[in-house]
C-alpha positions as CSV (number, residue, x, y, z in Angstrom):
1,X,102.1,101.6,77.3
2,X,103.1,103.4,80.4
3,X,100.5,102.3,82.9
4,X,100.8,102.5,86.7
5,X,103.3,99.9,87.9
6,X,103.1,97.9,91.1
7,X,106.6,99.1,91.8
8,X,105.3,102.5,92.9
9,X,107.9,103.5,95.4
10,X,104.6,102.4,96.6
11,X,104.6,103.7,98.5
12,X,109.8,105.2,96.9
13,X,107.6,104.0,96.5
14,X,106.2,104.8,97.5
15,X,106.1,103.5,97.1
16,X,108.2,104.9,96.6
17,X,108.0,102.5,99.4
18,X,105.7,99.6,99.9
19,X,103.8,98.1,102.9
20,X,101.7,101.1,104.1
21,X,100.3,100.6,107.6
22,X,97.0,102.0,108.7
23,X,97.6,101.7,112.4
24,X,98.8,105.3,113.0
25,X,96.0,107.0,114.8
26,X,97.0,109.8,117.2
27,X,97.8,108.4,120.6
28,X,95.8,108.8,123.7
29,X,98.1,110.8,125.9
30,X,96.0,110.9,129.1
31,X,96.2,113.4,131.9
32,X,99.5,112.3,133.5
33,X,102.4,114.7,133.8
34,X,104.9,114.6,130.9
35,X,108.1,112.7,131.2
36,X,111.2,114.9,130.8
37,X,113.8,113.6,128.3
38,X,117.1,115.4,127.4
39,X,117.5,116.1,123.7
40,X,121.0,114.7,123.9
41,X,119.7,111.4,125.3
42,X,117.2,111.3,122.4
43,X,119.9,111.8,119.8
44,X,122.1,109.2,121.5
45,X,119.2,106.7,121.4
46,X,118.6,107.4,117.7
47,X,122.3,106.9,117.0
48,X,122.4,103.7,119.0
49,X,119.5,102.2,117.1
50,X,120.8,103.1,113.7
51,X,124.5,102.3,114.1
52,X,124.9,99.0,112.3
53,X,126.6,98.2,109.0
54,X,123.6,97.7,106.7
55,X,122.0,101.0,107.8
56,X,125.3,102.8,107.4
57,X,125.7,101.4,103.9
58,X,122.2,102.4,102.9
59,X,122.5,105.9,104.3
60,X,125.8,106.3,102.3
61,X,124.1,105.1,99.1
62,X,121.2,107.5,99.3
63,X,123.3,110.6,100.2
64,X,122.6,113.5,97.8
65,X,124.4,116.4,96.3
66,X,123.1,119.9,97.0
67,X,120.8,121.1,94.2
68,X,122.9,124.3,93.7
69,X,125.8,122.0,92.8
70,X,123.7,119.8,90.7
71,X,122.5,122.8,88.6
72,X,126.2,123.5,87.8
73,X,126.6,120.2,86.0
74,X,127.2,120.7,82.3
75,X,128.1,118.3,79.5
76,X,131.9,118.0,79.4
77,X,132.4,120.4,82.4
78,X,135.8,119.7,84.0
79,X,134.4,120.4,87.5
80,X,131.6,117.9,87.2
81,X,131.3,115.5,90.1
82,X,133.4,112.4,89.8
83,X,130.5,110.0,89.3
84,X,129.2,112.2,86.5
85,X,132.6,112.2,84.8
86,X,132.7,108.4,85.0
87,X,129.3,108.2,83.2
88,X,130.4,110.7,80.6
89,X,133.5,108.6,79.9
90,X,131.3,105.5,79.3
91,X,128.2,107.1,77.7
92,X,128.5,110.2,75.5
93,X,125.8,112.4,74.3
94,X,126.1,110.7,71.0
95,X,125.5,107.4,72.7
96,X,122.5,108.8,74.4
97,X,121.0,109.9,71.1
98,X,121.6,106.5,69.6
99,X,120.2,104.5,72.5
100,X,117.1,106.6,72.9
101,X,116.1,108.0,69.5
102,X,112.4,107.9,70.3
103,X,112.6,109.6,73.7
104,X,110.4,112.4,74.8
105,X,112.4,115.7,74.3
106,X,112.4,116.3,78.1
107,X,114.6,113.3,78.7
108,X,117.9,115.0,77.8
109,X,121.4,113.8,78.2
110,X,122.1,116.8,80.5
111,X,119.1,115.9,82.7
112,X,120.4,112.4,83.0
113,X,123.8,113.7,84.1
114,X,122.1,115.9,86.7
115,X,120.1,112.9,87.9
116,X,123.3,110.9,88.3
117,X,125.1,113.8,90.0
118,X,122.4,114.1,92.6
119,X,123.3,110.7,93.9
120,X,127.1,110.5,94.3
121,X,126.9,106.7,95.1
122,X,125.6,105.9,91.6
123,X,128.7,105.2,89.5
124,X,130.7,106.4,92.4
125,X,134.2,105.2,93.4
126,X,134.6,102.1,95.6
127,X,137.7,102.0,97.8
128,X,137.4,98.4,99.0
129,X,138.6,96.6,95.9
130,X,135.4,96.5,93.9
131,X,135.6,97.5,90.2
132,X,134.0,100.9,90.1
133,X,133.9,101.1,86.3
134,X,132.4,97.6,85.9
135,X,129.7,98.3,88.5
136,X,128.9,101.6,86.7
137,X,128.5,99.9,83.3
138,X,126.2,97.2,84.8
139,X,124.2,99.9,86.6
140,X,123.6,101.7,83.4
141,X,122.7,98.5,81.5
142,X,120.2,97.5,84.2
143,X,118.7,100.9,84.5
144,X,118.2,101.3,80.8
145,X,116.7,97.8,80.4
146,X,114.0,98.7,82.9
147,X,113.5,102.1,81.2
148,X,112.8,100.3,77.9
149,X,110.1,98.1,79.6
150,X,108.5,100.8,81.7
151,X,108.3,103.7,79.2
152,X,109.2,102.0,76.0
153,X,107.3,102.3,72.7
154,X,107.1,98.5,72.3
155,X,106.4,98.9,68.6
156,X,107.9,95.9,66.9
157,X,107.1,97.1,63.4
158,X,109.6,100.0,63.6
159,X,113.0,99.8,62.0
160,X,114.3,100.9,65.5
161,X,114.6,97.8,67.6
162,X,112.4,97.7,70.8
163,X,115.4,97.9,73.2
164,X,116.1,101.3,71.8
165,X,112.6,102.6,72.2
166,X,112.9,103.6,75.8
167,X,111.8,106.9,77.5
168,X,108.9,107.5,75.1
169,X,106.4,108.3,77.8
170,X,106.8,111.3,80.0
171,X,103.3,111.2,81.6
172,X,101.1,108.2,82.1
173,X,99.0,107.3,79.1
174,X,95.6,109.0,79.3
175,X,96.6,111.8,81.7
176,X,97.4,115.4,81.1
177,X,98.4,118.2,83.5
178,X,95.3,119.8,85.1
179,X,93.3,116.6,84.8
180,X,91.5,115.9,88.1
181,X,91.2,112.8,90.3
182,X,94.5,111.2,89.5
183,X,95.9,108.9,92.3
184,X,95.0,111.3,95.1
185,X,92.9,108.9,97.2
186,X,95.4,109.2,100.1
187,X,95.1,113.0,100.2
188,X,92.5,112.9,102.9
189,X,93.8,115.1,105.8
190,X,92.1,112.8,108.2
191,X,94.6,109.9,107.4
192,X,98.2,109.9,108.3
193,X,99.4,109.7,104.7
194,X,97.5,112.9,103.9
195,X,98.9,114.6,107.0
196,X,102.5,113.5,106.4
197,X,102.5,114.3,102.7
198,X,99.8,117.0,102.4
199,X,98.5,117.2,98.9
200,X,98.6,120.4,96.8
201,X,95.5,121.9,95.5
202,X,94.6,123.5,92.1
203,X,92.9,126.8,91.4
204,X,89.5,125.2,92.1
205,X,90.6,124.0,95.5
206,X,90.7,120.3,94.4
207,X,93.6,118.1,95.2
208,X,96.1,118.0,92.3
209,X,96.7,114.7,90.5
210,X,99.6,112.4,91.2
211,X,99.4,110.2,88.2
212,X,102.6,108.6,86.8
213,X,105.3,111.0,85.6
214,X,108.9,110.6,84.6
215,X,111.1,107.6,83.7
216,X,109.9,105.9,87.0
217,X,106.2,106.9,86.4
218,X,106.1,108.1,90.0
219,X,102.6,108.0,91.4
220,X,100.7,108.9,94.6
221,X,101.4,111.6,97.2
222,X,103.1,109.1,99.4
223,X,105.8,108.7,96.7
224,X,105.9,112.3,95.6
225,X,106.3,113.5,99.2
226,X,109.4,111.3,100.1
227,X,111.0,112.0,96.7
228,X,110.5,115.8,97.2
229,X,112.0,115.5,100.7
230,X,115.0,113.7,99.3
231,X,115.4,116.2,96.5
232,X,114.7,119.5,98.3
233,X,114.7,118.6,102.0
234,X,111.0,119.6,102.0
235,X,107.9,117.6,101.0
236,X,106.1,120.6,99.6
237,X,107.8,121.4,96.2
238,X,106.7,118.3,94.4
239,X,103.4,117.9,96.2
240,X,102.4,121.4,95.2
241,X,103.9,121.1,91.7
242,X,104.0,117.4,90.6
243,X,104.5,118.5,87.0
244,X,108.1,119.2,87.9
245,X,108.7,115.5,87.9
246,X,107.9,115.5,84.2
247,X,109.4,118.8,83.0
248,X,112.8,119.0,84.7
249,X,115.7,116.8,85.5
250,X,113.5,115.3,88.2
251,X,112.0,113.1,85.4
252,X,115.2,111.0,85.5
253,X,116.2,111.7,89.1
254,X,112.9,110.0,90.2
255,X,114.1,106.8,88.5
256,X,117.6,107.0,90.0
257,X,116.0,107.7,93.4
258,X,114.0,104.4,93.1
259,X,117.2,102.7,92.0
260,X,119.1,103.6,95.2
261,X,116.4,103.4,97.8
262,X,115.5,100.1,99.4
263,X,111.9,99.0,99.7
264,X,111.9,96.8,102.8
265,X,112.1,93.9,102.8
266,X,113.7,94.4,99.3
267,X,117.2,95.7,99.0
268,X,118.0,98.5,96.6
269,X,118.9,97.6,93.0
270,X,122.2,99.4,93.5
271,X,123.1,97.1,96.4
272,X,122.2,94.1,94.3
273,X,124.5,95.2,91.5
274,X,127.4,96.4,93.5
275,X,127.4,93.3,95.8
276,X,126.5,95.0,99.0
277,X,123.4,92.8,99.2
278,X,124.5,89.2,99.7
279,X,121.6,86.7,99.9
280,X,121.3,84.7,103.2
281,X,119.9,81.2,103.4
282,X,116.3,82.4,103.4
283,X,116.8,84.4,100.2
284,X,118.5,81.4,98.5
285,X,115.6,79.2,99.5
286,X,113.3,81.7,97.8
287,X,115.4,81.7,94.7
288,X,116.7,85.2,95.3
289,X,120.3,85.3,94.1
290,X,122.4,88.0,92.5
291,X,121.7,88.7,88.9
292,X,119.5,90.8,86.6
293,X,116.5,88.6,87.5
294,X,116.3,89.8,91.1
295,X,116.1,93.4,89.9
296,X,112.9,92.4,88.1
297,X,111.6,91.1,91.4
298,X,112.5,94.4,93.0
299,X,110.8,96.6,90.4
300,X,107.7,94.6,89.6
301,X,107.9,91.2,91.2
302,X,104.3,91.1,92.4
303,X,103.1,90.9,88.7
304,X,106.0,89.4,86.7
305,X,107.7,86.9,89.0
306,X,107.0,83.6,90.7
307,X,105.3,81.6,87.9
308,X,106.5,78.4,86.3
309,X,107.4,80.4,83.1
310,X,108.8,83.8,82.4
311,X,106.1,86.3,81.7
312,X,106.2,88.5,78.5
313,X,107.2,91.6,80.5
314,X,110.2,89.9,82.2
315,X,111.2,88.3,78.9
316,X,111.3,91.8,77.4
317,X,113.5,93.1,80.2
318,X,115.9,90.2,79.8
319,X,116.2,90.8,76.1
320,X,116.7,94.5,76.6
321,X,119.3,93.9,79.3
322,X,121.3,91.7,77.0
323,X,121.3,94.4,74.3
324,X,122.3,97.2,76.6
325,X,124.9,95.0,78.3
326,X,126.5,94.2,74.9
327,X,126.5,97.9,74.0
328,X,128.1,99.0,77.3
329,X,130.6,96.1,77.4
330,X,129.0,94.4,80.4
331,X,129.9,90.7,80.5
332,X,126.8,88.5,81.1
333,X,127.9,85.1,82.6
334,X,126.2,82.0,81.3
335,X,125.1,81.1,84.8
336,X,123.7,84.6,85.7
337,X,120.0,84.3,86.7
338,X,118.4,86.8,84.3
339,X,114.7,86.0,84.9
340,X,112.5,85.6,87.9
341,X,110.3,82.5,87.2
342,X,109.9,80.4,90.3
343,X,111.4,83.2,92.3
344,X,109.5,84.0,95.5
345,X,109.1,87.5,96.8
346,X,111.4,89.1,99.4
347,X,110.3,88.6,103.0
348,X,111.2,89.6,106.5
349,X,113.7,86.7,106.8
350,X,115.9,88.0,104.0
351,X,119.2,89.8,104.1
352,X,117.6,93.0,102.6
353,X,114.9,93.2,105.3
354,X,116.2,96.5,106.7
355,X,113.8,98.3,109.0
356,X,113.9,102.0,108.1
357,X,110.8,103.5,109.7
358,X,110.1,104.6,113.3
359,X,107.2,103.1,115.2
360,X,106.1,103.2,118.8
361,X,108.0,100.8,121.0
362,X,105.3,99.0,122.9
363,X,107.7,97.0,125.2
364,X,107.5,97.2,129.0
365,X,110.3,99.1,130.8
366,X,111.4,98.6,134.4
367,X,113.0,102.0,134.4
368,X,109.8,104.1,134.2
369,X,107.0,104.6,136.7
370,X,104.3,103.5,134.3
371,X,106.3,100.8,132.5
372,X,106.2,102.6,129.2
373,X,109.3,102.6,127.0
374,X,109.1,106.3,126.0
375,X,111.0,105.3,122.9
376,X,110.4,104.2,119.3
377,X,111.7,101.2,117.4
378,X,112.6,100.4,113.8
379,X,110.0,98.6,111.6
380,X,109.9,97.5,108.0
381,X,106.5,99.0,107.1
382,X,106.0,102.6,106.1
383,X,105.2,105.2,108.8
384,X,105.4,109.0,108.9
385,X,108.9,108.8,110.5
386,X,112.0,107.5,108.7
387,X,115.5,106.6,110.0
388,X,116.9,108.4,106.9
389,X,115.9,111.8,108.3
390,X,117.7,113.0,111.4
391,X,115.3,114.1,114.1
392,X,112.4,111.9,113.0
393,X,113.1,109.6,116.0
394,X,112.4,112.4,118.4
395,X,109.2,113.3,116.4
396,X,108.1,109.7,116.8
397,X,108.6,109.7,120.5
398,X,106.8,113.0,120.9
399,X,103.9,111.7,118.8
400,X,103.3,108.5,120.9
401,X,104.3,109.6,124.4
402,X,103.6,112.5,126.6
403,X,107.1,113.9,127.0
404,X,108.9,117.2,127.6
405,X,112.1,117.3,125.6
406,X,114.7,119.8,126.9
407,X,118.2,120.5,125.7
408,X,121.2,119.9,128.1
409,X,120.9,123.5,129.4
410,X,117.3,123.0,130.5
411,X,115.6,125.0,127.8
412,X,112.3,123.5,126.5
413,X,112.3,122.2,122.9
414,X,109.4,122.9,120.5
415,X,106.7,120.3,121.1
416,X,104.6,118.6,118.3
417,X,101.3,120.0,117.4
418,X,98.4,118.7,119.5
419,X,96.2,116.0,118.0
420,X,92.9,117.0,116.2
421,X,90.8,116.2,119.3
422,X,92.9,118.6,121.4
423,X,92.6,121.5,119.0
424,X,90.0,124.2,119.9
425,X,87.8,125.7,117.2
426,X,89.9,128.3,115.4
427,X,89.0,132.0,115.7
428,X,89.7,132.6,112.0
429,X,87.4,131.2,109.4
430,X,88.6,128.0,107.7
431,X,87.0,126.2,104.8
432,X,84.7,123.3,105.5
433,X,85.7,119.7,104.5
434,X,83.4,118.0,102.0
435,X,82.8,114.3,102.3
436,X,80.4,112.0,100.4
437,X,79.2,108.6,101.6
438,X,77.5,106.3,99.2
439,X,76.9,102.6,98.2
440,X,79.8,100.2,98.6
441,X,80.2,98.3,95.3
442,X,78.2,98.5,92.1
443,X,74.4,99.2,92.1
444,X,71.7,97.8,89.8
445,X,70.6,99.9,86.9
446,X,67.4,101.8,87.8
447,X,67.8,101.2,91.5
448,X,67.3,103.9,94.1
449,X,70.6,105.5,95.3
450,X,71.3,107.8,98.2
451,X,74.4,109.9,98.6
452,X,75.1,111.7,101.9
453,X,77.2,114.7,102.7
454,X,76.2,114.5,106.4
455,X,79.8,113.6,107.2
456,X,81.1,117.0,106.0
457,X,82.5,119.2,108.7
458,X,83.3,122.8,109.5
459,X,85.8,123.6,112.2
460,X,84.1,126.9,113.0
461,X,80.7,125.2,113.5
462,X,79.2,127.3,110.7
463,X,75.9,126.2,109.1
464,X,76.6,124.5,105.7
465,X,74.9,124.5,102.4
466,X,75.3,121.7,99.8
467,X,75.5,121.9,96.0
468,X,75.4,118.6,94.0
469,X,76.1,118.4,90.3
470,X,75.7,115.3,88.2
471,X,78.0,114.7,85.2
472,X,75.2,115.8,82.8
473,X,75.1,119.2,84.5
474,X,72.0,118.8,86.6
475,X,72.4,120.7,89.9
476,X,70.6,120.7,93.2
477,X,71.5,122.9,96.2
478,X,70.4,124.1,99.6
479,X,71.1,123.9,103.3
480,X,68.6,121.0,103.5
481,X,70.4,119.0,100.7
482,X,72.9,117.1,102.8
483,X,71.3,113.9,101.3
484,X,70.2,113.3,97.7
485,X,68.2,110.4,96.3
486,X,67.9,109.4,92.7
487,X,67.6,106.5,90.4
488,X,70.7,104.9,88.9
489,X,70.7,105.3,85.1
490,X,69.7,102.3,83.0
491,X,72.1,101.5,80.3
492,X,72.8,98.4,78.2
493,X,76.4,98.4,79.4
494,X,77.9,98.9,82.8
495,X,78.9,102.5,83.4
496,X,80.4,104.9,85.9
497,X,78.8,108.2,86.9
498,X,80.5,111.0,88.7
499,X,78.6,113.2,91.1
500,X,80.4,116.4,92.4
501,X,79.6,118.1,95.7
502,X,80.5,121.6,96.9
503,X,80.0,122.4,100.6
504,X,80.0,126.0,101.6
505,X,79.9,127.9,104.9
506,X,78.8,131.1,103.0
507,X,82.3,132.4,102.6
508,X,84.6,129.5,102.0
509,X,84.0,126.1,100.3
510,X,85.5,122.8,99.5
511,X,84.6,120.1,97.0
512,X,84.5,116.3,96.8
513,X,83.5,113.8,94.1
514,X,81.9,110.4,94.1
515,X,82.0,107.7,91.4
516,X,78.9,105.6,91.2
517,X,79.4,102.2,89.5
518,X,76.2,101.0,87.8
519,X,75.7,97.5,86.5
520,X,74.5,96.9,83.0
521,X,70.8,96.6,82.6
522,X,70.2,93.0,83.1
523,X,69.4,90.8,80.1
524,X,67.0,88.0,80.9
525,X,66.9,84.6,79.2
526,X,63.7,82.8,78.5
527,X,63.4,81.7,82.1
528,X,64.0,85.2,83.4
529,X,67.6,84.5,84.7
530,X,70.2,87.2,84.4
531,X,73.2,86.3,82.2
532,X,76.7,87.8,82.6
533,X,79.6,86.8,80.5
534,X,82.1,84.2,81.8
535,X,85.5,85.5,82.6
536,X,88.4,84.4,80.3
537,X,92.0,85.5,80.0
538,X,91.8,86.3,76.3
539,X,89.0,88.8,76.3
540,X,89.5,92.5,77.0
541,X,87.6,93.7,80.0
542,X,86.8,97.4,80.7
543,X,86.2,99.3,83.9
544,X,82.7,98.5,85.1
545,X,82.3,95.2,83.3
546,X,80.7,92.4,85.3
547,X,81.8,88.9,84.8
548,X,80.9,85.4,86.1
549,X,83.8,83.4,87.3
550,X,83.2,80.0,89.0
551,X,79.6,81.0,89.9
552,X,80.6,84.4,91.5
553,X,80.1,87.8,89.9
554,X,82.9,90.4,89.8
555,X,83.1,93.9,88.5
556,X,86.2,95.5,87.0
557,X,87.2,98.5,89.2
558,X,87.2,102.1,87.9
559,X,90.4,103.3,86.3
560,X,93.3,103.3,87.0
561,X,92.9,100.1,89.0
562,X,90.7,98.7,86.2
563,X,93.6,98.6,83.9
564,X,94.8,95.5,85.7
565,X,91.7,93.5,84.8
566,X,93.5,92.5,81.6
567,X,96.9,91.8,83.0
568,X,98.6,88.6,84.3
569,X,95.7,86.2,85.0
570,X,97.8,84.4,87.6
571,X,97.6,87.6,89.6
572,X,94.4,89.2,88.5
573,X,91.9,86.5,87.6
574,X,88.8,87.5,89.6
575,X,88.5,85.6,92.8
576,X,91.5,83.4,92.0
577,X,94.6,85.5,91.2
578,X,97.0,86.4,93.9
579,X,96.2,90.1,93.7
580,X,92.7,89.9,92.1
581,X,91.2,92.4,94.6
582,X,93.5,95.1,93.2
583,X,91.5,94.9,90.0
584,X,88.0,93.5,90.8
585,X,85.2,94.0,93.2
586,X,83.2,90.9,94.3
587,X,79.5,91.5,93.9
């Protein structure tokens, strides 16, 4: 089933790219006069900090073709880009139909050719002696094997073997377009992720849902935004209309995007396959060596890799890779490391630990009056500013330091917008911002619960009214209803209850929702003690379930996080697994 994967370019991922930082509050600029910096000096500094071989190789591999040229791609077209023609030579439309007979109809051969064409480095021509055709064949076999695991049918009873059941899922299981509340927890405009990748809104004014879509099952605004920027040069198209990632050639381009983009400290899968990534001593000590296995570590290593034995998911991938490799005439050496058992994760000491984001340079400088550097540095964790986008270095400097950037003729350059604390109340009416505060963790059945909307704000200072609606339709409203108090429902099983809030200034309004987790009504034994089931790896646990593990109570988180309560006990056993807090709350 196509559930959310830990590979989300988490943040591409988001991500696409992983390792999100929360230390990006607006700087305190103070009252000192701004320091003047020439735009040419800023550009020269950016070039100096990014002019090294690995950065150049990555930038070359993520270069894209203009969309107008991509749209011209057609099956068998003589003027197709060279990398597309190489793929057509190795993989015909008839091959595509044979390999993916159960695919969703939106995953067309033409869409795949367009996705390849968008990234000229994929199946491109190497001029340094490397075998371009061999690299292309291995690229396709690797990519398809991961497709089969991520979006495959996994129905062993069919007469179609599982390795040919890829690309079944277009949208994440359980989600449909228009469904609310999907992976938009980082849409809050008060946090930098919500500011850098502002979420789109539906007709009701609610944030749209960024659940998994496409062959990559792209999720979250901090993955849709960078992907949109790479595809269109603008974050807005896919943030406003995420359905495009399912319904157009973006459904396969999103997977190719993930294939070519590194996720520091991980290298890209392309650079693993074409040999650009060469493990250093640190990588080798961690078991990270070239082969199909290290691509599993890149795509989902936090769940599938590192144990004493191969997990079922990685065994699937290995099996699928062998089948695709055989079909595409890819030799698989007997000594190639195909799995990722005992393989540690990539870290900052590895050869792929390329810093690709701009962050404030806190170092002391002897060249400035106040000792500040008035510059930014490259880091490996995600920030709003990327070295892949020209000009982001200057934006970083302007964000963290009080500077006046001028071009070489002395004309002032546009300055960044002031921070929220510096913005005066707007003259035009703007919608208020609804916020709900409530209990942290699950509450007892029948207990008194208070929810507060007192944190809601209005930039114009207008008086607000509050309308609360429970999921059973009960409504209470009024200017004096910023706080509501009620008793949590009493049910035999643990449950979740959604309470919606609309905050209005009389003209404009905004909404928010709150999910209350309620424990099951306690069952008492003959001594009056509450009994909860003991956790075990073989039982199926649902969102809201409370279990006892080693004398501590844990509750399975709401979906989608709760889907991990039943996966990989080495990682998600409550209180013991490496990543148990992703799935469970300690009570």
